[in-house]
Every structure is written in structure tokens, then in C-alpha cells.
C-alpha positions as CSV (number, residue, x, y, z in Angstrom):
1,M,98.6,-23.5,61.8
2,G,97.6,-25.5,64.9
3,I,96.6,-24.9,68.5
4,I,98.1,-26.1,71.7
5,K,96.0,-25.6,74.9
6,V,97.2,-25.9,78.4
7,E,94.1,-25.8,80.6
8,N,93.1,-25.5,84.2
9,I,96.5,-24.9,85.6
10,R,95.9,-24.5,89.3
11,V,98.2,-22.0,91.2
12,F,98.2,-20.4,94.6
13,A,99.4,-16.8,94.4
14,Y,99.4,-13.3,96.0
15,H,97.8,-10.9,93.5
16,G,95.3,-8.1,94.3
17,C,94.8,-4.6,95.4
18,L,93.6,-5.4,98.9
19,T,96.2,-5.7,101.7
20,E,94.7,-9.1,102.7
21,E,95.2,-10.5,99.3
22,S,98.9,-9.9,99.4
23,K,99.1,-11.6,102.9
24,I,96.8,-14.6,102.6
25,G,96.9,-15.2,98.9
26,S,94.2,-16.9,96.7
27,D,93.6,-19.8,94.4
28,Y,93.9,-19.2,90.7
29,R,93.1,-21.0,87.5
30,V,95.1,-20.3,84.3
31,D,94.2,-21.4,80.8
32,L,96.5,-20.8,77.8
33,K,96.0,-21.2,74.1
34,V,98.9,-20.8,71.6
35,E,98.9,-20.9,67.8
36,A,101.9,-22.2,65.9
37,N,102.7,-24.1,62.8
38,L,102.5,-27.7,63.9
39,Q,103.0,-29.3,60.5
40,K,106.7,-30.0,60.9
41,S,106.4,-31.6,64.3
42,A,103.5,-33.8,62.9
43,K,105.9,-35.2,60.4
44,T,109.2,-35.4,62.4
45,D,107.7,-36.5,65.8
46,K,110.4,-34.3,67.5
47,L,109.7,-32.2,70.5
48,S,112.2,-29.6,69.2
49,D,109.9,-29.0,66.2
50,T,106.9,-28.0,68.3
51,V,105.9,-25.7,71.2
52,D,106.7,-27.6,74.4
53,Y,103.7,-27.4,76.8
54,V,106.0,-28.2,79.8
55,F,107.8,-24.9,78.9
56,L,104.5,-23.1,78.7
57,N,103.4,-24.4,82.1
58,R,106.7,-23.4,83.6
59,I,106.3,-19.8,82.4
60,I,102.8,-19.6,83.8
61,K,103.9,-20.9,87.2
62,Q,107.0,-18.5,87.4
63,E,105.0,-15.4,86.4
64,M,102.1,-16.3,88.7
65,A,104.6,-16.4,91.6
66,V,105.5,-12.7,91.1
67,A,102.9,-10.7,93.1
68,S,101.1,-8.0,91.2
69,L,98.2,-5.7,91.9
70,L,96.4,-6.6,88.7
71,L,95.9,-9.8,86.8
72,E,96.3,-7.9,83.6
73,T,99.9,-7.2,84.5
74,V,100.5,-10.9,85.1
75,A,98.8,-11.9,81.8
76,K,101.0,-9.4,79.9
77,R,104.1,-10.8,81.5
78,I,103.1,-14.3,80.5
79,L,102.5,-13.3,76.9
80,N,105.7,-11.4,76.6
81,R,107.8,-14.3,77.9
82,I,106.1,-16.7,75.5
83,F,106.9,-14.5,72.5
84,N,110.4,-13.7,73.7
85,E,111.3,-17.3,74.5
86,D,109.6,-19.4,71.7
87,S,109.8,-18.1,68.2
88,M,107.3,-20.7,66.9
89,V,104.3,-19.1,68.7
90,K,102.4,-16.8,66.4
91,K,99.4,-15.9,68.7
92,A,98.6,-16.6,72.3
93,T,95.6,-16.1,74.6
94,V,95.8,-16.4,78.4
95,L,92.9,-16.4,80.8
96,I,93.6,-15.9,84.5
97,S,90.8,-16.6,87.0
98,K,90.8,-15.6,90.7
99,L,88.7,-18.2,92.4
100,N,86.3,-17.0,95.2
101,P,87.3,-13.4,94.9
102,P,86.9,-11.1,97.9
103,I,84.3,-8.8,96.3
104,G,81.5,-8.9,98.8
105,G,79.3,-11.5,97.1
106,D,78.9,-15.1,96.2
107,V,81.1,-15.1,93.1
108,A,82.8,-18.3,91.8
109,R,85.6,-16.4,90.0
110,V,86.6,-13.4,88.1
111,T,88.5,-13.9,84.9
112,I,90.6,-11.7,82.6
113,K,91.4,-12.7,79.1
114,M,94.3,-11.2,77.0
115,T,95.4,-12.1,73.5
116,D,98.5,-11.0,71.6
117,K,100.2,-11.7,68.3
118,R,103.8,-11.9,67.3
119,K,105.1,-8.6,66.0
120,K,106.5,-9.0,62.5
């Protein structure tokens, strides 16, 4: 097994339970870690034998563009799409951080982390 990380993806999106959040939006940071067998691609040097991180980045940007009340909902959509669209991924972890959240204090970010494994 091997690990591919796509880190510090910066996105502007409209997630949150407050009316203002759905109108003005917020900055987000997304980090993704996927586990897959990378032995074949290490030998063949072919993109088709690995998990394409351009593909992973595209899924994150597309799902972050769909407004949701909760970051947990967005994270689950990202994980579902990864498992549905790339059979090589065995396990994935996504972290979504809302930067400067409107929670009445000096808080740099709030982060949710969700992990899932491929169902056999």
C-alpha cells in the first residue's frame, strides 16, 4: 500500500447554518489522504496505474461548490465520489477547515475529519 496526499487545497464556498454564511461565503482549506496499492505504478510509470491527484482535486472542488449546512455532509460526498469513481482507493481521509469561522471569538479555523474504507 501507499499514500497519496493532496494538501492545503484552498476553496471559497458557501457552507454553514447561518444565513450570512450562505450569502457571503467563507474561505476553506481541504486536505485529503488516500491509500492505494502504488506498486504497479511504481514499476510501469503510467498514470493509468495510480490514483490521479488531478482527479482528486477536481472532486474536492466540485463538491465544495455544492452549498451545505454541515461540513460533515460535504466530507461524506467527497469520500463517496472517490470510492465510486476510483476503484484503486482502499481508504481515504478528508479534512475540511473553515477559516476564520463566525463563532464569536478569535478562532483561526474549525476542522472536521472523516475517514472511510472501501466496502468489500
